[in-house]
VOTI-45062 format. One record per residue: residue in one letter; y, z, x of N, C-alpha, C in turn. Coordinates in nm, 3 decimals. Example, Ala and Ser with C-alpha at 12.3 -4.5 7.8 and 13.67 -1.06 7.14 Angstrom:
% VOTI-45062
> A	-0.569	0.780	1.319	-0.450	0.780	1.230	-0.330	0.780	1.320
> S	-0.225	0.708	1.285	-0.106	0.714	1.367	0.003	0.787	1.290
This chain:
% VOTI-45062
> M	8.511	-0.123	2.382	8.397	-0.205	2.415	8.277	-0.141	2.458
> S	8.157	-0.207	2.458	8.039	-0.174	2.469	8.024	-0.114	2.610
> S	7.939	0.004	2.666	7.909	-0.023	2.808	7.773	-0.033	2.801
> I	7.692	-0.102	2.718	7.561	-0.134	2.724	7.569	-0.256	2.820
> P	7.467	-0.265	2.923	7.468	-0.371	3.014	7.419	-0.497	2.959
> S	7.483	-0.606	2.996	7.448	-0.747	2.968	7.341	-0.771	3.069
> E	7.339	-0.739	3.178	7.245	-0.777	3.289	7.209	-0.676	3.398
> F	7.087	-0.698	3.479	7.047	-0.598	3.555	7.012	-0.709	3.660
> S	7.047	-0.640	3.792	7.057	-0.725	3.926	6.927	-0.678	4.001
> S	6.890	-0.720	4.078	6.750	-0.668	4.180	6.710	-0.569	4.141
> V	6.629	-0.619	4.031	6.524	-0.581	3.982	6.365	-0.614	3.949
> T	6.257	-0.522	3.954	6.116	-0.625	3.929	6.103	-0.589	3.783
> V	6.052	-0.713	3.719	6.023	-0.737	3.566	5.883	-0.751	3.569
> H	5.829	-0.687	3.476	5.659	-0.724	3.458	5.659	-0.844	3.351
> T	5.590	-0.948	3.384	5.620	-1.070	3.290	5.514	-1.059	3.180
> K	5.422	-0.939	3.187	5.320	-0.923	3.081	5.393	-0.825	2.981
> A	5.395	-0.882	2.856	5.489	-0.799	2.723	5.379	-0.688	2.686
> N	5.470	-0.584	2.657	5.431	-0.460	2.578	5.422	-0.518	2.423
> V	5.344	-0.497	2.351	5.332	-0.549	2.233	5.270	-0.452	2.123
> Y	5.340	-0.415	2.037	5.314	-0.329	1.941	5.322	-0.375	1.781
> F	5.224	-0.337	1.712	5.267	-0.353	1.574	5.221	-0.492	1.533
> D	5.137	-0.555	1.601	5.089	-0.703	1.560	5.165	-0.794	1.613
> G	5.266	-0.758	1.702	5.364	-0.865	1.758	5.516	-0.839	1.706
> N	5.527	-0.758	1.616	5.665	-0.712	1.543	5.763	-0.600	1.640
> V	5.715	-0.561	1.748	5.796	-0.514	1.807	5.699	-0.579	1.975
> V	5.821	-0.612	2.056	5.775	-0.648	2.206	5.893	-0.617	2.301
> S	5.833	-0.586	2.410	5.930	-0.545	2.522	5.870	-0.583	2.637
> H	5.950	-0.583	2.759	5.916	-0.610	2.886	5.975	-0.495	2.972
> T	5.901	-0.437	3.065	5.917	-0.346	3.162	5.989	-0.429	3.292
> V	6.124	-0.285	3.318	6.188	-0.349	3.429	6.204	-0.248	3.530
> L	6.173	-0.247	3.614	6.165	-0.134	3.730	6.287	-0.160	3.850
> F	6.344	-0.071	3.854	6.453	-0.014	3.932	6.433	0.014	4.079
> A	6.510	-0.036	4.171	6.487	0.040	4.341	6.496	0.171	4.339
> D	6.556	0.233	4.250	6.548	0.373	4.259	6.467	0.496	4.198
> G	6.330	0.368	4.135	6.255	0.445	4.054	6.246	0.417	3.951
> S	6.367	0.428	3.903	6.384	0.416	3.748	6.309	0.309	3.660
> K	6.279	0.333	3.523	6.231	0.196	3.449	6.303	0.223	3.310
> K	6.332	0.092	3.275	6.358	0.055	3.120	6.292	-0.067	3.087
> T	6.265	-0.042	2.957	6.192	-0.173	2.904	6.359	-0.235	2.784
> L	6.319	-0.376	2.766	6.394	-0.469	2.729	6.302	-0.514	2.608
> G	6.346	-0.534	2.487	6.253	-0.537	2.377	6.358	-0.603	2.262
> L	6.245	-0.656	2.155	6.305	-0.661	2.011	6.205	-0.605	1.948
> I	6.253	-0.635	1.796	6.199	-0.538	1.680	6.213	-0.637	1.555
> R	6.111	-0.672	1.483	6.125	-0.776	1.368	6.144	-0.675	1.247
> P	6.190	-0.726	1.144	6.194	-0.635	1.016	6.088	-0.535	0.974
> G	6.077	-0.447	0.937	5.984	-0.371	0.904	6.002	-0.198	0.948
> T	5.919	-0.134	0.947	5.924	0.012	0.967	5.835	0.067	1.078
> Y	5.842	0.120	1.167	5.754	0.169	1.302	5.772	0.286	1.327
> Y	5.675	0.363	1.400	5.695	0.504	1.436	5.644	0.522	1.573
> F	5.732	0.562	1.654	5.698	0.573	1.796	5.700	0.679	1.875
> G	5.594	0.727	1.910	5.589	0.883	2.000	5.674	0.845	2.111
> T	5.706	0.962	2.158	5.742	0.983	2.327	5.663	1.069	2.397
> G	5.654	1.031	2.527	5.642	1.131	2.635	5.750	1.173	2.704
> A	5.812	1.096	2.765	5.930	1.130	2.849	6.068	1.120	2.729
> A	6.166	1.165	2.752	6.297	1.150	2.682	6.345	1.015	2.725
> E	6.392	0.951	2.611	6.426	0.812	2.573	6.575	0.792	2.586
> R	6.663	0.684	2.580	6.785	0.638	2.534	6.725	0.528	2.462
> M	6.768	0.496	2.342	6.773	0.359	2.282	6.901	0.271	2.289
> E	6.912	0.221	2.354	7.049	0.141	2.338	7.058	0.019	2.234
> I	7.117	-0.050	2.146	7.101	-0.126	2.062	7.196	-0.252	2.119
> V	7.145	-0.364	2.175	7.182	-0.450	2.218	7.242	-0.569	2.116
> A	7.167	-0.596	1.990	7.207	-0.696	1.888	7.146	-0.651	1.777
> G	7.199	-0.676	1.648	7.128	-0.658	1.525	7.175	-0.487	1.501
> A	7.081	-0.439	1.389	7.075	-0.331	1.376	6.955	-0.261	1.325
> C	6.937	-0.101	1.299	6.828	-0.047	1.280	6.903	0.081	1.226
> K	6.774	0.165	1.143	6.797	0.293	1.096	6.702	0.363	1.147
> V	6.712	0.502	1.169	6.634	0.581	1.276	6.659	0.728	1.190
> T	6.480	0.768	1.220	6.469	0.930	1.137	6.392	0.980	1.281
> L	6.449	1.064	1.359	6.384	1.128	1.458	6.277	1.215	1.414
> K	6.156	1.244	1.483	6.060	1.336	1.427	6.088	1.485	1.388
> D	6.045	1.505	1.287	6.091	1.634	1.235	6.197	1.644	1.165
> Q	6.271	1.529	1.136	6.414	1.522	1.042	6.368	1.447	0.929
> T	6.478	1.447	0.871	6.491	1.371	0.731	6.620	1.294	0.736
> A	6.743	1.325	0.816	6.869	1.244	0.802	6.807	1.135	0.867
> V	6.877	1.014	0.832	6.871	0.870	0.841	6.990	0.824	0.944
> A	7.016	0.777	1.046	7.104	0.713	1.117	7.121	0.573	1.102
> T	7.201	0.508	1.112	7.223	0.349	1.116	7.281	0.322	1.276
> Y	7.209	0.235	1.360	7.255	0.221	1.468	7.288	0.055	1.508
> A	7.418	0.009	1.538	7.431	-0.122	1.532	7.476	-0.159	1.688
> A	7.485	-0.266	1.730	7.488	-0.345	1.852	7.650	-0.270	1.895
> G	7.538	-0.192	2.051	7.683	-0.101	2.150	7.641	0.013	2.109
> T	7.548	0.049	2.034	7.551	0.195	2.007	7.418	0.236	2.066
> Y	7.402	0.375	2.069	7.270	0.418	2.116	7.230	0.543	2.047
> F	7.105	0.588	2.075	7.031	0.723	2.005	6.947	0.769	2.124
> D	6.942	0.917	2.134	6.854	0.970	2.236	6.734	1.040	2.138
> V	6.597	0.991	2.205	6.485	1.098	2.159	6.454	1.190	2.286
> A	6.400	1.318	2.206	6.362	1.429	2.326	6.211	1.378	2.367
> A	6.203	1.433	2.473	6.030	1.430	2.501	5.945	1.481	2.426
> N	5.829	1.423	2.424	5.739	1.472	2.352	5.780	1.467	2.183
> S	5.829	1.389	2.147	5.870	1.380	2.010	5.807	1.243	1.951
> G	5.919	1.190	1.895	5.918	1.076	1.819	6.014	1.011	1.718
> F	6.017	0.898	1.689	6.095	0.864	1.578	6.063	0.713	1.503
> T	6.113	0.725	1.369	6.069	0.632	1.295	6.208	0.532	1.319
> I	6.159	0.387	1.301	6.279	0.305	1.300	6.263	0.183	1.216
> T	6.352	0.162	1.158	6.355	0.017	1.052	6.447	-0.058	1.070
> V	6.391	-0.187	1.055	6.490	-0.294	1.095	6.493	-0.339	0.950
> E	6.606	-0.397	0.858	6.593	-0.409	0.740	6.615	-0.597	0.765
> S	6.676	-0.659	0.843	6.661	-0.776	0.836	6.716	-0.836	0.987
> G	6.669	-0.968	1.015	6.715	-1.050	1.136	6.628	-0.957	1.271
> L	6.680	-0.952	1.384	6.615	-0.841	1.531	6.692	-0.773	1.539
> C	6.645	-0.678	1.596	6.708	-0.555	1.664	6.674	-0.579	1.782
> E	6.733	-0.583	1.922	6.732	-0.611	2.027	6.807	-0.467	2.104
> Y	6.708	-0.442	2.217	6.737	-0.302	2.243	6.678	-0.282	2.403
> I	6.727	-0.168	2.471	6.736	-0.133	2.616	6.687	0.017	2.591
> C	6.541	0.018	2.619	6.493	0.151	2.622	6.493	0.237	2.769
> S	6.578	0.344	2.801	6.597	0.375	2.892	6.506	0.512	2.882
> F	6.406	0.543	3.029	6.333	0.646	3.037	6.426	0.783	3.117
> L	6.482	0.912	3.009	6.552	0.948	3.095	6.462	1.085	3.169
> A	6.544	1.166	3.284	6.485	1.257	3.336	6.463	1.380	3.285
């Protein structure tokens, strides 16, 4: 059974969407009482590169994707219920081949 949450309680959600790649990637920012932040989003089919400032954990809620971390050649596939971590000041290329990929991005300390 997946440990990925299905809901968050007692949070503040930014109603203005974060829109990337002509609307093919869209997320909303969620702020927690402890000061932590996550984004909840979806990715349409395509290939996209994201740079990171902070370390991130990308949890896949629905759908699937293929990921290549910056400066690596290995491609890993992630399905619903799985996650991958990205180092700070790095990046990753993510490919969604079909359907939608829904995710939770947690910014790690």
